[in-house]
GUPA-559007 format. One record per residue: residue number from 1; chain; x, y, z of N, C-alpha, C, O, CB in turn. Coordinates in steps of 0.05 Angstrom, whole numbers, plus 32768, in hexadecimal, padded with zeros to 4 digits. Last residue first. Glycine has a CB too. Layout:
<atoms>
- seq,mol,nxx,nyy,nzz,caxx,cayy,cazz,cxx,cyy,czz,oxx,oyy,ozz,cbxx,cbyy,cbzz
- NUM,A,X,Y,Z,X,Y,Z,X,Y,Z,X,Y,Z,X,Y,Z
...
</atoms>
This chain:
<atoms>
- seq,mol,nxx,nyy,nzz,caxx,cayy,cazz,cxx,cyy,czz,oxx,oyy,ozz,cbxx,cbyy,cbzz
- 98,A,885F,9063,8860,886F,9072,884C,888D,906D,8852,889E,9077,8844,8869,9090,884D
- 97,A,8821,9042,8868,883D,9043,886D,884C,9053,8857,8846,904F,8840,8849,9027,8870
- 96,A,87E3,9063,8878,87F3,9052,8868,8811,9056,886E,8819,906B,8879,87EE,9057,884A
- 95,A,87A0,9070,8884,87BA,906E,8891,87CA,905A,8880,87C2,9044,887A,87B8,9064,88AE
- 94,A,876B,909B,8878,877B,9086,886E,8796,9087,887C,87A1,909D,8881,877F,9089,884E
- 93,A,8727,90B2,8882,8743,90B0,888A,8750,9098,887D,8744,9084,8876,8745,90AD,88A9
- 92,A,86F2,90E0,8884,86FE,90CA,8876,871C,90CA,887F,8728,90DF,8882,86FB,90CD,8857
- 91,A,86B4,90F8,889D,86D1,90F5,88A0,86DA,90DD,8890,86CD,90C9,888E,86D9,90F2,88BE
- 90,A,867E,9127,88A2,868A,910E,8898,86A8,910F,889B,86B4,9125,889C,8682,910A,887A
- 89,A,866E,9154,88BD,8659,9141,88B4,8664,9127,88AA,8656,9113,88AA,8648,914E,889E
- 88,A,8687,9179,88F6,868A,916A,88DD,8671,9159,88D7,8661,9152,88E8,86A2,9157,88DF
- 87,A,8683,9192,8928,867E,91A2,8910,867F,9192,88F5,8679,919D,88E0,8692,91B8,890E
- 86,A,8690,9171,8952,8679,9183,8956,8672,9192,893C,865C,919D,893A,8680,9197,896C
- 85,A,86BF,9158,8944,86A6,9148,8943,868D,915A,8946,8678,9153,893C,86A6,9134,895A
- 84,A,86E3,9182,894F,86DE,9178,8933,86C4,9169,8931,86B4,916E,891F,86F6,9165,892A
- 83,A,86E1,9185,8987,86D8,919B,8976,86D1,9191,895A,86BC,9198,8950,86EE,91B1,8975
- 82,A,86F5,9152,8994,86DB,915A,899E,86D0,9171,898D,86B8,9171,8986,86DD,9162,89BB
- 81,A,8728,9153,897C,8714,9140,8972,86F8,9149,897B,86E5,9148,896B,871A,9124,897C
- 80,A,8742,9177,899E,873D,917F,8982,8727,916D,8977,8715,9177,8969,8757,917C,8971
- 79,A,8743,9158,89CC,8736,9172,89CD,872F,917B,89B1,8719,9185,89AB,8747,9187,89DB
- 78,A,8763,912D,89BA,8747,9128,89C0,8737,9142,89C3,871F,9142,89BC,8745,9118,89DA
- 77,A,8795,9146,89B8,8788,913E,899F,876A,9139,89A4,8759,9140,8993,8795,9124,8994
- 76,A,879E,914D,89EE,879D,9165,89DD,878F,915E,89C2,8780,916E,89B8,87B9,9170,89D8
- 75,A,879F,9116,8A01,878A,9129,8A09,8788,9142,89F8,8772,914C,89F3,878F,9132,8A26
- 74,A,87A8,90E2,89D3,87B5,90F8,89E1,879F,910C,89E8,878F,9113,89D7,87CC,9105,89D1
- 73,A,8796,90BA,89B3,878A,90BC,89CE,8797,90D2,89DE,8790,90D6,89F6,878F,90A1,89DC
- 72,A,87B1,90C0,8982,8794,90BE,8982,8788,90C2,899E,8771,90CC,89A0,878C,90A3,8977
- 71,A,87E7,90BE,8991,87DB,90D7,8987,87BD,90D6,898A,87B1,90EA,8993,87E3,90DC,896A
- 70,A,87EA,9087,899B,87EF,909A,89B1,87E4,90B5,89AA,87D9,90C3,89BB,880D,909C,89B7
- 69,A,87E1,9073,8967,87CF,906D,897D,87D2,9080,8994,87BE,9088,89A0,87D3,9050,8986
- 68,A,880F,9086,894D,87F5,9090,8944,87E0,908B,895A,87CF,909C,8960,87EC,9082,892A
- 67,A,8835,9068,8969,8836,9085,896B,881B,9091,8962,8812,90A5,896E,884D,908F,8959
- 66,A,8826,9034,895A,8824,903C,8976,8824,905A,897A,8816,9065,898A,883B,902F,8986
- 65,A,8831,9034,8923,8815,9032,892D,8812,903A,894A,87FE,9047,8951,880B,9015,8929
- 64,A,8866,9066,891B,885A,904B,8918,883D,904B,8923,8833,9060,892A,886B,9036,8928
- 63,A,8873,909B,8916,8888,9087,8914,887D,906B,890F,8889,905B,8901,8899,9087,892D
- 62,A,8848,90C2,88EC,884F,90B7,8906,8863,90A0,8902,8864,9094,88ED,8835,90AC,8914
- 61,A,882F,90FC,88CB,8841,90E4,88CB,8848,90DC,88E8,884D,90ED,88F9,885A,90EA,88BB
- 60,A,87F3,9116,88AF,8806,9114,88C5,8816,90FA,88C3,880C,90E5,88BB,87F6,9115,88E0
- 59,A,87C8,9141,8892,87DC,912D,888B,87F0,912D,88A2,87FC,9141,88A8,87E9,9133,886F
- 58,A,8784,9155,888E,879C,9151,889F,87AD,913C,8892,87A4,9127,8888,8793,9149,88BC
- 57,A,8754,9185,8875,8763,916B,8874,877B,916C,8886,8786,9182,888D,876B,9165,8857
- 56,A,8712,919E,8866,872C,91A0,8875,8739,9185,8875,872C,9170,8874,8728,91AA,8892
- 55,A,86E7,9196,8842,86EC,91B0,884E,8708,91B3,885B,8713,91C9,885C,86D8,91B6,8862
- 54,A,86EA,9179,87FF,86E3,9178,881C,86EF,9191,8829,86FF,919F,881D,86ED,915E,8829
- 53,A,86DF,91A0,87C3,86ED,918C,87D3,86E1,918C,87F0,86D0,919C,87F7,870B,9192,87D5
- 52,A,86C5,91CB,87AA,86BC,91B0,87A4,86CA,919A,87B5,86C1,9183,87B4,86C0,91AA,8788
- 51,A,86FB,91F9,87A1,86DE,91F3,87A2,86D8,91D6,879B,86E4,91CB,8789,86CF,9206,878F
- 50,A,8733,91FA,87C9,8729,91F5,87AE,870C,91EC,87B0,8705,91DA,87BF,873A,91DF,879F
- 49,A,8747,91FC,87FB,8748,9215,87EC,873E,9212,87CF,8740,9224,87BF,8765,9220,87EC
- 48,A,873B,91E2,883D,873A,91DF,8820,873A,91FB,8812,872F,920E,881D,8720,91D0,8818
- 47,A,876A,91EA,8872,874F,91ED,8867,8750,91EC,8849,8764,91F4,883D,8742,9208,8871
- 46,A,8799,91BA,888C,8791,91D3,887E,8775,91D2,8875,8769,91BD,8870,87A4,91D8,8867
- 45,A,87D0,91A0,88B1,87B4,91A1,88AB,87AD,91BB,889D,87BB,91CF,88A2,87A3,919D,88C5
- 44,A,8806,9177,88BC,87FD,918F,88AF,87E0,918C,88A9,87D7,9178,889D,880D,9195,8895
- 43,A,883B,915A,88DF,881F,915E,88DD,8819,9178,88CF,8826,918C,88D4,8811,915D,88F9
- 42,A,886B,9129,88F1,8864,9141,88E2,8846,9142,88E0,8839,912E,88E0,8872,9142,88C6
- 41,A,8868,9109,8921,8881,910E,8912,887F,9128,8903,888E,913A,8907,8886,90F6,88FF
- 40,A,884C,9108,8960,8848,9112,8945,8864,9116,8938,8875,9124,8943,8839,912E,8945
- 39,A,8854,90FA,8994,8857,90E5,8980,8853,90EF,8964,8856,90DF,8951,8844,90CF,8986
- 38,A,884A,9126,89B7,8865,911E,89B1,8869,9109,899B,887E,9107,8990,8872,9115,89C9
- 37,A,8822,915A,89AF,8820,913D,89AE,883B,9132,89A5,8842,9135,898E,8808,9134,899B
- 36,A,883B,918C,89AB,882B,9186,89C2,8828,9168,89C5,882B,915C,89DB,8810,9194,89C1
- 35,A,8855,918F,897B,8864,9198,8993,8855,9192,89AD,8861,9194,89C2,886A,91B5,8991
- 34,A,8818,9198,895B,8835,9193,8957,8844,919F,896F,8841,91B7,8976,883F,91A0,893C
- 33,A,87E7,91AC,8965,87EE,9194,8974,880C,918D,8970,8817,917E,8980,87DE,917C,896A
- 32,A,87DB,91D5,8943,87E5,91DC,895D,87EE,91C4,896E,87FA,91C7,8983,87D0,91EC,896D
- 31,A,87C3,91BC,8918,87DE,91C5,8915,87EB,91CC,8930,8803,91C9,8933,87E0,91DD,8903
- 30,A,878F,91B6,892F,87A0,919F,8929,87BD,91A6,8927,87CE,9199,8932,8796,9191,890F
- 29,A,877E,91EC,8933,8780,91DB,894B,8792,91C2,8947,87A2,91BB,8958,8764,91D2,8954
- 28,A,8780,91FC,88FD,8790,9209,8911,8794,91F8,892A,87AA,91F6,8935,8784,9224,8919
- 27,A,875A,91D9,88E7,8776,91D8,88DE,8788,91E5,88F3,879D,91DA,88F9,8779,91E6,88C3
- 26,A,872B,91EA,8903,8735,91CE,8905,8752,91CD,88FD,8762,91C1,890C,8724,91BC,88F2
- 25,A,8729,9220,88F1,872C,9219,890E,8736,91FD,8912,8748,91F8,8922,8711,921D,891C
- 24,A,8721,9219,88BA,8739,9226,88C4,873E,9220,88E1,8755,921B,88EA,8737,9244,88C0
- 23,A,86EF,9201,88BD,8705,91F2,88B1,8720,91FE,88BA,8732,91F0,88C1,8704,91F3,8892
- 22,A,86D1,922A,88D3,86D4,9211,88E2,86EC,9201,88D7,86FA,91F5,88E6,86BA,9201,88E1
- 21,A,86D4,9250,88A9,86DE,9257,88C4,86E3,923D,88D4,86F7,923C,88E2,86CA,9269,88D2
- 20,A,86BB,9233,887F,86D7,923C,887C,86E3,9243,8898,86FA,923C,889D,86D7,9255,886A
- 19,A,8687,922B,8895,8699,9214,888F,86B6,921C,888D,86C8,920F,8897,8690,9206,8875
- 18,A,8677,9260,8896,8679,9251,88AF,868B,9239,88AB,869C,9234,88BC,865D,9248,88B8
- 17,A,8676,926C,8860,8689,927B,8871,868C,926D,888C,86A2,926E,8898,867E,9298,8875
- 16,A,864E,9249,884C,866A,9247,8843,867E,9255,8856,8693,924A,885B,866D,9252,8828
- 15,A,861E,9227,8871,8628,9241,886A,8646,923F,8864,8656,9235,8874,8624,9256,8880
- 14,A,8614,91F5,8885,860B,91FB,886A,8618,9215,8860,861D,9218,8848,85ED,91FE,8869
- 13,A,8640,91CB,88AA,8633,91E5,88A7,862C,91EA,8889,863B,91E3,8877,8646,91FC,88B0
- 12,A,865F,919C,88AD,8641,919A,88AC,8634,91B5,88A5,861D,91B5,889B,8637,9191,88C6
- 11,A,8698,918C,8885,868B,919A,889B,866D,919B,8897,8663,919B,8880,8697,91B6,889F
- 10,A,86C0,9155,887B,86AB,9166,886E,869C,9172,8886,8693,9164,8898,8698,9155,885A
- 9,A,8705,9147,8880,86EB,914A,888C,86D9,915C,887A,86E2,916E,886D,86ED,9157,88A8
- 8,A,8739,9116,887C,872B,912D,8870,870F,912E,887D,8703,911A,8883,8729,912B,8851
- 7,A,877A,90FE,888C,875E,9101,8893,8752,9119,8885,875F,912D,8882,875A,9103,88B2
- 6,A,87AF,90D2,888F,87A2,90E7,887F,8784,90E7,8885,8777,90D2,8884,87A7,90E1,8860
- 5,A,87EB,90BF,88A8,87CF,90C1,88B0,87C2,90D8,88A0,87CA,90EF,88A4,87CC,90C5,88CF
- 4,A,8820,9094,889C,8813,90AD,8895,87F5,90AB,889A,87E8,9098,8891,8819,90B4,8877
- 3,A,8854,9079,88BF,8837,9076,88BA,882C,9091,88B4,882E,90A3,88C4,8828,9068,88D2
- 2,A,8893,9060,88AE,8882,9077,88B6,8866,9071,88AE,8860,9067,8899,888D,9091,88A9
- 1,A,88C4,9032,88C1,88AB,9036,88B3,889D,904F,88BF,889C,9052,88D7,8899,901D,88B5
</atoms>
């Protein structure tokens, strides 16, 4: 069983260019976790490119719940989380088996 972790964020900045820069920064930081956090099966994050959507999203696959849990507490991931929390206004997530 593979567990798919999907997250989207809405950024707090009012200025569109600031939101775009922060979305890119979040995506870059998340994508850089591949090869650093050993429990990541696959991971891809990206900034939104269509008007009206949320600002940035992540889709990541993990072998199981334990692998996702290890990712959640990994120090490199927690560094990204600290930045994300400093710039977001809202977050939504779904985890499902694939």
